[in-house]
C-alpha positions in Angstrom: 166.1 -9.8 228.3 164.9 -6.9 230.4 161.4 -7.6 231.7 161.3 -11.0 230.0 162.6 -12.9 233.0 160.9 -11.0 235.9 158.8 -13.9 237.0 160.4 -17.0 238.6 163.6 -15.3 239.7 166.9 -16.9 239.0 165.4 -20.4 238.7 162.9 -19.1 236.1 165.7 -17.5 234.1 167.8 -20.7 234.2 164.8 -22.7 233.0 163.9 -20.2 230.2 167.5 -20.2 229.0 167.8 -24.0 229.2 170.6 -23.8 231.7 171.1 -26.6 234.3 171.0 -25.3 237.9 174.3 -25.9 239.7 174.6 -26.4 243.5 172.2 -25.4 246.2 169.6 -22.7 245.6 170.1 -19.7 248.0 173.7 -20.7 248.6 175.7 -17.5 248.0 178.5 -19.0 245.9 176.2 -21.3 244.0 173.8 -18.5 243.2 176.8 -16.4 242.0 177.9 -19.2 239.7 174.4 -19.6 238.3 173.9 -15.9 237.8 177.3 -15.7 236.0 176.2 -18.5 233.7 172.9 -16.6 232.9 174.9 -13.5 232.1 177.3 -15.5 229.9 174.5 -17.1 227.9 172.7 -13.7 227.4 176.0 -12.2 226.2 176.6 -15.1 223.8 173.1 -14.5 222.4 173.9 -10.9 221.7 172.3 -9.1 224.6 173.9 -5.7 225.2 174.1 -4.8 228.9 173.5 -1.2 230.0 174.1 0.5 233.3 170.8 1.1 235.0 171.6 3.0 238.2 170.1 6.4 238.9 172.3 9.4 239.5 
């Protein structure tokens, strides 16, 4: 998933993952719900998340 969804932002990721957008784009709570759904689908597909912050 890393790098694969860099273009198109959240809407592009939703589209690529065949997830229906919920609510209003750029509405804080709606965007959080959509991002949570993206993460859920990626996890269900076996993606392993790694911390990426720099020390």
